[in-house]
N, C-alpha and C positions, 0 to 999 in steps of 0.2 A: 472391218466391215462397216459400211455406212448404215447408221440407224435410220429406218424409215420414219416419216412423219407420223404414221399411224402407231408405230411402236413407241415413239417418244410420248405420244398422247396416252397410250396405255400405261407407260411407266409413271407418268404424272398422275393418272387416276389412282394407281396403286399407292403412291405416296400420300395422296389426299384422303384415302379411305381410312376411317378410324373405327367405325362400328357397323360394318356391312353384315348382312345375313350370309349364312353359308351358301345359299343359292347364288347370291350375287358374287361372292368371292370365287366360287367354282366357275361361273360363267366368264368372269374376268380373266382368270388364269387359263382357262381353255383357249380363249381368244389369243392371249399372249403366246401360249405354246404353239398354237396353230400357225402363227406367223413364222416361228422358228422352223417348224416342220415343213413349211412350204418351200424352204431353201434346200431341203434334203430329199434325196431320191427315194430312200426307203429306210425303215428302221425295224429291227427285230423287236419282239415283245419285251425282251429284257432291256434293250436300249431305251425303248419308249418309257417303261416303268421308271428307269433311273432318271430320265429327263423330267418326268412328272414329279417325282419325289424332290428333285433339285429345285424345281419351280415353286413347289408348295413350301419347302423349307426356307427358301430365300425370302418368300413373302412373310412367313411366320416370324422371321428375325425382327421385323419392324412392326408387327401387329400381334396383339395378344391372342393366342390360339391354344386350346388344349390339345393334348396328344391325340385324344379321341377324334377331335374335329379335323386335325391334320390327316389322320388315317382315313376318315370318311371322304375328305376332299380328294385325296390321292386315288382312292378307289373310284370315285365318281368321274374324275378326269380320265383315268385309264379306260374305264368302261365307255366313256364318250368317244374315245378314239378306236378302241378295239372291240368293244362289246356292243350292247344295245342300250347304252345310256342309262337312264333311270330305271329301266326294266331289268338290268343285269343282276342287281342284288336280289330282286324278287325272284328271278329265274333261278338263282343260285341257292335260294332258301328251300331245303327239301320238305319243309312242313307246309308249303303252299302248293295247292293242287291245281288252282285255276286263277287266271288273271283276266279281269274284265275291264277294258278300256272304253269308256263311253265317249270321251273326247280327250284332248290333250291335258285337260285339267281335272278330269274325273277318272280315277283308277281304283278299282276294287279288287280284292283278292278273296279266295276261299281257303280257309285253314281249319282243319278238323271239322269240316262240314259247315262252318260258320262263314258268312260273307261279311267282310270288313272293309272299311276304307283304308287304302294303302298309304294314305297321307304322303304321297309323292305325286309329282306332276311333271310333264314335259316342259321344257323351256318355252316352247311355242308350238303352234299347230304345224308349222313347217317341219319342226324336228320330229314330230310324230309321223308325218307323211314320209320323211326321209327314212325313218326306222322301218316303216311298212314296206317301202320299196326295197330296202336292204334285205328284208326277210324273203319277200316273194321272188326277187331276182335270183336268189341262191338256189331256188328249186325250179327255175325256168318258168315261173308263172308271171302273168301280167295283170295288173289292176290299175284302172284309170277311170276317168269320168264316164267314158263310153262303155266300160266293162267294170262296174263298181263293186262286184262281189267276187271273192276268190277264196279258195281253201288252199292252204300251204302248210309247211311244217318247218320247224327249226332243225338245226343240225343234229340235236339229240333225239329227234323224232317227235317232239311236242307238236300237238295239232294247233294250227292257227286258222282263224276265220277273220276275214277283213271285209268291212262294208264302208264304202266311201260316199261322200256327198255326190249327187243330190239325194241319193237314197237315204243316207244317214243325215238326219236333219241337224244334229248338234255338232257335226264335224266327224272326221275319220274315227271309226270304231273298230276295235280289234279284240278278239277273245282268244286266249291261249290256254289250251288244256295241256298241262305239263306232263311230260313223259317221266315215269318213275325211273330212278337210278337203277333199280333191280326189278326185273319182271316178277310180278306176284305169282306165287304158286298156290296150289290147292290148300296147302297147310295154312297159308296166310288168310285165305277166305274162311277157313274153319275157325281160325283164331278170332277173326273179326265178327263171326256169327252169321256170315252170309249163308252158310249151310252147315250140316254136320257130317261126321265121318261116314255114316251109312249112305247118305245121299251122294257124297263125294265118290265113294267106292262104286255106287250104282252107275254114275255118269262115266267114271273111268272105264268100266267094263263095256258100256255102250259105245264109247269112242273107239276103244280098241277093236271092238267087233264091227266097226264100220256102219253104225246107225247114222242116218242123216239127221242132224240136229239143228233146229232153228231157235235162235235166242231173241226174245222180244223184251221191250221195256221202254220206259219214258226217257227223256233227256236226263243225263247224269245218273242213270240207274246202275251203270257199271257194265254195260253190254260188251264193250270192246275188251275190258279187263277180263271178263268172264270167258269170252271167246278165246283170248290169249291163254288163259289157264287150261281150258279144254284142249287146245291145240297141242299142249305139251304132253298130252296122253297118247298122241299119235306115235305108233312104233317108228323107231329111228331108221328102219330099212325101207321106208316108203318115200315116194317122190311127191312133194307137196308144192302146189302153186297157190300163192296168196294174191288176192286182188283187192285193192283199196283205192279210194279217192285220194287220200293222203296217208302214206305209209305210217302206221302206228304199231302194228303187231310186233311183239318181241319174241319170236319163235327161236328158241336157242338150242333145242335138242334134235332138230331135223337137219342132217347134213345136206340132203338132196332137196334143197329149197330154192324156188324161184319166186321173188317178190316183184309184183307188177303194180304200177301206179298210173292213174289216169293223167291226161294232159289236157289243159285248156286250149282254146283257140289262140292263135297268135294275133298280132296286131292287124293282120290282113284277113282275119276270120278263117284261117285254115289251120290244119295240123291237129285238130281235136282228136283225142283218143278217149273213148268212153268206157265205162264198166262193161257194156255189152261187147265192145270190140275186144276187150281183154279176156272176157269169158270165152268168146269164140276162138281167140288165139290160143288160150290155155288148153283147149281140147286137142290141139295138134302138138302139144308138148309132152305127151305121155304122162299125165298126172295120175297118181294113185288116188289123190283127193284134191279137192279145190276148196279154198276158203275165200268167201266173198265178205269183206269187212262189213259192208252194210248195203242192203238193197233199198232203193228209194223210188224206183220207177220201172220202166219197161224191161230193165235187165233182169227182173224177177223171173220172167219166162225163160230166159237163157239159163239162169241158175237152176230152175226146176228141171229143165231138159237135161242139163248136165248130171243132176242127181239121178235122173231116170235112165241115163244111158251109160251105166257101168262105172260111175264115179261115186260109189257108196262111201260113206264116211265123211261127206262134205259138211261144212259148217257155214253158217251165216247169221246175220243179225238184222233187226229192223225196228223202227219206232212204232210202239203201240201201247195201249193202256191195259190190255188183257190178252189172253191167248185167242179168244174168239175175235177180238178186235184185230189182232195180227193176221188171222186167216182172212178176214174181210179186206184188210189193207192189201194183202198179197193178191187177192182177186182184182182189186182196183188197179194195182200196179201192172199186172199182166194185161188188163184191158186197155191201159194207156198205150200199149205198144203193139197190140194184136187184136183184130176183130174175130174173137172166138166166142162160141156159145158158152154161157156161164157154167153149164154142166161139164164141158170139156176142160175148162180152167180148174174147176174143183177136182176133177179126176186127176189132173196133172199134180195139183198140190197134195192131194191125199196119197197118191202113189209115190211121190218124191220124198216127202218129209215123214220121218218116223217118230221123232220126239220134238215137242215144243217146250221150251223153258221160258218162264217169265220172271223178270226182275223188277223190283220196286225200290224206290228211295223213300224211306219212311219220314215221318215228321221229326224224328230225332236225328235225321240226316244219315242214318245207317242204310246200307244197300244190301238187300237180301233176295235170295231166290224165294219166290212166293208160290210158284206152282210148276210142276213138271207133269206134262200130259202126253199120252200116246195117241198118235193119229191112227185111227182104226180103219178108215176107208170111207165109203159113201153109203148113204142110206136115204132113200126118198129124195135124192138130189141134193142132200146136205152132207157136209163133211162131219164125220163123227169122231169125237175125241173122248178119251177117258182120263180123268186126273189120277195120277199115281201117287203124287205127294202134294200136299197143300199146306201152306203156312197158317198156323193158328196162333193168334195173339192172346197172351194171358195177362195183359195190363202193362204197367210201367213200374220201374224201380224208383227209388227216392231221387235219382238224378234225372228222371224223365226218360230214361232209356227203355225202349220197348222190350218186353219179355215175351218170348214165343219161340216156336220151332216148326220145321217142316214135319208133318205127320203123314205116315202112310195111309192111304185110303183103302176102301174095300176092293178096289180094282187092282188086278195084277197085270203084269206085262204079258200081252197076248202074242206079239210077234217075237218068237224065239229062234227063228231060223238062222239069223245072223250070228247069234251067240253060239249056236251049234256049229255053224260053218267055221267059226273062229276057234273051235276046239274048247269052248268054255262050258262044257257039259256040267262041270262041277258047280257053276254059279247059276245055272238055269233054274234049278229048284229054289235057290235062295231068293231070286228076284221075280219069280213067277208065283210065289206063294202069297196070297192076299193076307 
């Protein structure tokens, strides 16, 4: 086979290199191997890995390289062709929960609640843009200069948000909320201190008895994780419809499950499927319950109407700083899509939602349930709630970890009809005693 001029040049470069950095060596060998692959129709993962190893070992024969360096370069080259390049090792690290890419040279990670510099970077801005397009195209999403913001997900379910220039001033930005390898269960949350066994049992009984529960909290407070944990209390013989912007929920114990995901407009501005569209469609699918991953706008009205029309036991989440703030935000969301009197909206909310749960991320980076309240109804035009459990802080330990727990208030659960209808008469007294 005749060697191309470009390949001869690359060979000459390799011979002349004596003290290159790992980044430079990796880039050089990727380009060399890419030329070989251009002549091949396709390769399996095993064939590609063998070719990568051969390329690196051949180079190492003439240049001093440690075995660790050889292994790192092999991994980086393989990920460049089959994975997501410099991101792949970070994605494969189970201790990392979030990846924050400010531009192709600035990558930060979250590990154990701490935000750290990842100390890696993309080869170029173009490489980051190519990686973004690879991710969004796999879930049939489009992101470009005219539509610069998109939500997507990775194959493992990890949540991805992308913002492109001109909106992102420093270059393409991407945030990845990693998907846990194993869905967290209530036992995990108890172990982490997010709540205790008494509160966990209380919430389990409410979910099983079909109380409508709404989970609020700030960004990164663990709302989706908590929603997923509660969903695993749903009896296995029920039919569940889950609705999300980007599918994240890991519901593993419900056989009769339909998972729905929104769709953005195509390049012609058509084909959008919103949360509202999916909620309306779900009502014709004979659901026992509906889970709406997160409400942000006018779809709040559709969710409330679903809860009010025979779909008890539904669950959802929203962004807010407190339970009262969440109720106010729900009012604003409904108003954004319907011109209804505020009294009517509040009536809808108070009759639809039974229980409000609020989560907070504390200064020690722990995520905890800080309040559980019952929605009692309307009084003098206002929604009335009663706190059932409230978190009380008792200081910090020597490591700076917050000490405290959820404590039962003087209020007891007033609405017990659903517990009785579910045949839970034995637990009614336990959870209605102040």
